[in-house]
C-alpha positions, 0 to 999 in steps of 0.5 A: 342864464344866457343873453338878455331876457325881456319880461313884459308886464305892468309896473306901479311906480314907487311912491305913486299909484300910477300904473304903466305898461313896461318890461324888465330887461334882465341880463347876467349881472344887471336889470332895467325897467323900461316903460312902454316907449322903451325909456329906462326908468330904473337900473339895478343889479340882477341879484336884487330882482326877486319874484314872489312864489307862484300862486295858482294862475295869479300874476308873478310879482317883484318889488324893485329896489326903489319900491316899484311893484312889477307884475307879469303874466309871462311865467315862462320868462320869469322861470328863465331868470329865477330858480322856481323849483319850490314855486313850481312845485307849489304851482303844479300842486295847485293846478287842477289835474288828476292828482288834485281831483283825487285829493278832492275826492279823498277829502270829500270821502273823509268828511263823509266818513267823519259825518257818518261814523265818527260824529255819532260816536263822538255825540254819544260820548259827549252826551254820556259825559255831559254833567247835570250842571250843563244840562241845567244851564241849557234849560235855564238859558232856554227858558229865559230866551222863551220869556224874552221872545215868545212867551207870556205869563200863563193865563191858566187857572191855578186849579187847572195848572194843578191838575196838569201838574198831577198828570205830569207827576203821575208820569215822572214817578213811573220812570226808572231811577236811573232815568229820573232827574229833576223834572219840572213843568212850566206853563206859558202862554205862547199863541205863536206856537199853538198847542205845544209842549217843549222838552229841554235836556235838563228835565224842564218842560214847557207846556203852552196854554193852548195845549191845555185849553184846546184839549181838556181830555187828560188822556191827551195831555198825558200822551203828549207829556209822555212823548216829551218825557221820552225825548228827555229820558232818551237824550234826544234834545242833547243828541241833536244839540251836539250833532248840530254842534259837530256839523257846525264845527265840520263846516267851520273846518272846511269853510273857515271860522264862521263865528263863536260856536259854543256861545251861539249853540250852548248859551243861546236858548233859542237854538233849543227851540228850533230842534227838528227831531229825526224820524227815529227820535220821533218814533222812539218818543211816541212809543215811550210815551204810549207805554208810559201813559198806559202804565200811569192809567191813561188811554195811550190812543189819545195820542192818535186823537191829538194828531187827528184833531190838529188842523192840517198837522202835516202842513202847519207852520206853527204848533206841535205839528211843526216841531213834531211832524205828524203824518198818516204813516206815523198815526198808522205806526202808532196804531200798529204799536198799540195793537202789538202791545 
């Protein structure tokens, strides 16, 4: 370094929160801190002056021997008195430019590729490897969540419950052995959900009093239960659960830790209740339920009757129409399926 370099900036004096304007005069061997009036506040050896590495556009800082913190925005002057090869490289890397833009584009493309291709494969593998014990745990916690928040004991008569259980059993006995599991039907009074049925990943199914009382036609009950069994047999709930978990992890990797993941998603039953199945899942469950109810001797077209009976099914905020959206196109798809089978 040749001559004396003046670095203008601000200083927080040692053992004080007082901020003063000032400057550092840096020579070959010595350095001095001056206040705004030009008076010397501190003299020290040039070798004791060390600025931190540059970080983006942030001011450069140096802690002086007596503890005074000096900061400056004069990067050029700092570069004259300190070897900034590493810091300059970091600073340049953080500066927005063509290279950084390409890094951002590549990162976004990588995240999209993971979401589009890797995530479905990982979800499929996770579903295939999920033990029955974990499915049962999810079902049990979900039922406890329902009983603690949304449901009351059923008001249905024992006779009517028995009739619906017979319908349920007539459907489950037709399932292939490799698709059958320990299915169970649970009755709950849930006015907030209206006529509804909820399928859980382990085979537990909840049916609301409103569904049974509003639709006395056993064909309708069979069609709805068949649809829900389709979600269980084809692992739609578990697939949606792992997909949500995967997206949650991706967000956490990008944005940082967003809180306990497994505990919130796997151990809180309320998450199961908020599933919104994809159009493909709904279509698949419709067709599965139509075939199953027909095999059991019920009229599969009752599923259309059910959708048509629901008030404002497309716009309803509660009931089966909210978690299983109906539409004219969906009813037409069901009619087309029935005509072709």
